[in-house]
C-alpha positions, 0 to 999 in steps of 0.5 A, spaced: 591 154 434 587 155 440 589 148 443 596 149 441 597 155 445 593 151 451 598 146 451 604 151 451 601 155 457 600 148 461 607 146 459 610 153 461 605 152 468 608 146 469 615 148 468 614 154 473 611 150 478 614 143 478 621 144 476 626 148 481 632 151 479 636 146 483 633 141 478 636 144 472 644 141 471 649 146 472 654 148 467 659 144 472 655 138 472 653 137 465 659 133 462 658 127 467 650 127 466 651 128 459 656 123 458 651 118 461 645 120 457 649 120 451 650 112 452 643 110 450 643 105 445 638 109 441 643 114 440 648 109 438 654 114 439 652 120 437 657 127 436 655 133 440 657 139 443 654 144 448 657 151 448 656 157 453 652 162 449 655 168 452 663 166 453 663 161 447 666 156 452 665 149 450 661 146 456 661 139 453 663 135 447 663 128 444 666 126 438 665 133 436 670 133 430 668 127 427 665 127 420 657 126 421 651 127 416 647 133 418 641 131 414 637 138 414 641 141 419 645 143 413 639 148 412 643 153 417 648 154 412 643 156 407 639 160 411 646 164 413 648 165 406 642 167 404 642 173 409 649 175 408 648 175 400 641 177 399 636 183 400 631 180 405 626 185 403 626 184 396 622 180 392 622 176 385 618 178 379 616 174 373 613 178 367 610 176 361 610 180 355 608 180 347 615 179 343 617 185 339 617 179 333 611 176 331 608 170 334 613 170 340 612 171 348 617 173 352 618 171 360 622 175 364 624 172 370 628 173 376 629 165 379 623 166 383 624 160 388 617 159 390 612 159 384 606 156 386 602 151 381 595 153 385 592 160 384 589 159 391 595 157 395 599 163 391 593 168 393 593 165 400 601 166 401 602 172 397 606 167 392 607 168 384 601 164 381 603 160 375 596 159 373 595 166 373 601 168 369 599 162 364 592 163 363 593 171 361 599 169 357 595 164 353 589 169 352 594 174 350 598 169 345 591 167 342 589 174 341 595 177 338 595 171 333 588 172 330 585 166 335 590 161 333 595 158 338 599 155 333 607 156 331 608 160 337 615 161 341 616 163 348 623 166 349 624 166 357 630 167 362 630 167 369 626 161 370 628 154 373 627 148 369 622 145 373 618 152 372 619 151 365 616 144 365 610 146 369 608 151 364 609 147 358 605 142 362 599 147 364 599 150 356 599 143 353 593 141 357 589 147 354 592 145 347 598 150 347 604 147 345 609 153 343 617 152 342 620 154 348 627 157 348 632 160 353 635 166 352 639 171 357 636 177 361 639 182 356 636 178 350 629 178 354 629 185 355 631 187 348 625 182 345 620 184 350 614 189 347 607 190 350 606 188 357 601 182 358 602 180 366 606 180 372 607 177 379 611 177 384 614 173 390 613 175 398 619 178 401 625 174 401 625 174 409 618 170 409 621 165 404 627 164 408 622 163 414 618 158 411 624 154 409 627 154 416 621 153 420 618 147 415 625 145 413 623 146 405 628 142 401 627 146 394 627 153 397 633 151 401 637 149 395 634 155 390 636 160 396 643 157 397 644 157 389 642 164 389 646 166 394 652 163 391 651 167 385 650 173 389 657 172 392 660 171 385 660 163 385 657 159 380 650 157 380 650 150 382 652 145 388 660 147 387 658 154 388 654 153 394 660 148 397 665 154 396 660 159 399 659 155 405 666 154 406 667 161 406 662 162 411 666 158 416 673 161 414 670 168 415 669 166 423 675 163 423 672 156 423 676 150 419 672 148 413 677 142 412 672 136 414 666 140 411 663 136 405 657 139 401 653 135 396 647 139 396 644 145 400 638 142 403 641 136 407 638 130 403 644 127 400 647 122 405 654 124 402 654 131 406 658 131 412 659 136 418 662 136 425 658 138 431 664 143 433 664 147 426 656 147 426 656 149 434 661 155 433 658 157 427 651 158 431 655 161 436 658 166 432 651 168 428 647 169 434 652 174 436 651 178 430 645 182 429 644 181 422 643 174 423 637 175 428 632 173 422 635 166 422 634 165 430 627 167 429 626 163 423 628 156 427 622 152 430 621 153 437 620 146 441 613 144 442 610 151 439 612 151 431 614 148 425 618 141 425 618 142 433 611 143 434 610 136 436 616 135 440 618 136 447 610 136 449 611 129 452 618 127 452 621 134 456 615 138 457 620 143 461 623 145 455 617 147 451 618 154 448 625 154 450 629 151 445 630 154 438 633 149 433 633 146 426 631 139 426 634 133 421 632 126 419 634 121 414 633 114 414 638 112 420 640 119 422 637 124 427 640 131 428 638 137 432 642 144 432 640 150 435 639 154 442 637 152 449 635 157 454 637 155 461 635 160 467 640 165 466 644 163 460 643 160 453 647 154 450 648 153 443 648 145 442 649 140 436 647 133 436 648 129 430 646 121 431 647 118 424 649 111 426 642 109 429 638 103 426 634 104 420 626 105 421 621 110 424 621 107 430 629 108 431 628 115 429 622 116 434 627 113 440 633 117 438 628 124 438 626 122 444 633 121 447 635 128 445 629 131 447 630 128 454 637 130 454 636 138 453 630 137 458 635 137 463 638 144 462 632 147 459 629 152 464 626 159 464 630 165 466 625 168 472 628 174 475 628 175 482 624 181 485 625 184 491 620 188 494 621 193 500 617 191 506 611 195 508 612 200 513 608 199 519 605 205 522 
């Protein structure tokens, strides 16, 4: 952490001392300069839009209505939907009880998206611990069944299929192989007897922050589905697609070219346009309710998936860009906000036709970094002090 802060301090010092305001592209000079920079072979005819964050004016656009693969930039939709439909200060709870019927255990979950398979990780990150739940449940089952672990049934609700599989695997290694039976939440409540053990997640705002900061695919998928259910949609990809479309429509953005196959951006069949994402980011930035989304985005050269970017490619941009990264084989994307002296720009860059391979992706990322480095600059207010009075 100390070395990271030192790098940031040195980069900012270089920015303040070596980059005069005159070196930063003005709004009027951006189109010509960007047009030249975006013709680099490493970007292979990308889609891009740059919007004035104060006025909403489109300063530059290239292929902005062309359908492109978003990669993990898709998670911006997931984050916005979660903020809109989920209580950011609530927690997911998971509890286990002895069943009313003999030889049964009942698990009452709430679709916690972040149950950890490691107890030490769970403790460190305040996450629900599967080993903690499973060990205590096993001990209670054995005690209530006269020391035996045979012929037991676990009734469960509010768990993802992977969590069920993880529980079964954990217990099987300890010679506990119960029958697992899915029930609904009302049935779980009616069948629950003596409480055995429970655990809870961090608040949802912390889960969302981690999701966007580190581009966590499973969390993005689960948060989006939970948001879809909260909005009254189906608890699947179809419900998520309807949710994302409705988010665009709410802000008067045409969703016609949006194709949603998942909420994380892993699918190469997802499609967005630079224009729709740029205008969505502009609208979200104006609404105080979505401040968490901005605060959770990685910062250039400082945090998350941008922690190693811009340090050498465009050091003057370190600390001045909040953006969501995206990478698939043959695709490099970046979307967010860049500070440029006294204004902020919204930007989206979608390069989804580059050559496959890590070397090509690295070149594309460097090209995008250098492009944004041409406009990134801190807002340093001019201070005018009165001249001392001569006695």
